[in-house]
C-alpha positions, 0 to 999 in steps of 0.5 A: 470396835463397838464399846464393851459394857457390862450391858453388852457382855450380859447380852453376849452372853445370853447369846452365846451360852455354850460351845461355839465355835468362830463361825456359829459365833458369827451367825449367832450375832450377824456379825463379820469374821474380824468382829466375831473374833473381837467380841471372843477375844473380849469375853476370854479376857473377861474370864468368860471363855475357855478355849481347846483345839479340836480334831481338825484344828479349829478352836471351839469355844466354851462360853459361860458365866461359870467360867469366870467363877474359876471353877476347875473340873477333876478331869482338869486336875488329872490331865494336869498329872497323867500323861493319858489326857481325858477328853470331857464330853461336858463342863464339869466344874467345882467352884467355892474351892480346889478338890484335893487330889484325893478327892480327885482319885476317890472320884475317878474311882466312882466314875467306873470309868476305865480310861478315867481310872488309868490316868488318875493312878498318875495322881499317886506320884503326888498324893501325899495326904493318906489320913484324908484319903482313907477318910474318903476311901472309907467313906465310899467303901473302896479302901481296897480298891485304892490300896490295890491301885496304889500297889499296881502304880508303883510297879510302873512309876514312882509314888509317894510312900503309903503310910503303914497305918493306911495300909494295915487299916486297909488290908483285907481279913480272910473273911473278905471276899474279891470285889471289883474295881470295875465289874467283870474285870479282872487282870492277867498279869496281876494276880499277886497284887490282887489276891493280897487285897482281894480286889480285882483289877481292870488293867494288864501290863500293856494298859500300863504302858503308856507309864513307862 
């Protein structure tokens, strides 16, 4: 097999940056299948390749210099804890630090994606830094959404206990108006939680069965 040095690596990354299959690598490099597999193997060994399986059971290779920086995406963190696995249409990694669970939950709520928020409810099983969660939620003006979703989650699985301080600081006063987690979506089944927090929940019991 050919030697594999820095110049070779840089040249390969320039040619293969992005999502590839073994066939597209063969085509881009004008190589046999055996040599294409070898190059992918060597790039993966150096940390430049992330692999996932497609629906047709073929492998897809995300080839990028950034992969070596050991970045992690919010979606990967959610998938680690949730029975609902999210398919991410593009790579979105955070480098230099690993986001905490509290930050990941806030990110999920801000996506306004029904599936992403539902999957992220599983993070309540692990979250225990309520001071940080309160700070992040308040900064994004979604404290009550977090509280309502927490109460929803604990109806279906064991969660870490919310602190009294978080609950007392977050429960709405009489003057507060109802708000949505996702605009226009209301629950048919969790009216009491919605009333307590003055937050319309976007999920029904059927949606939550995945956690049972």
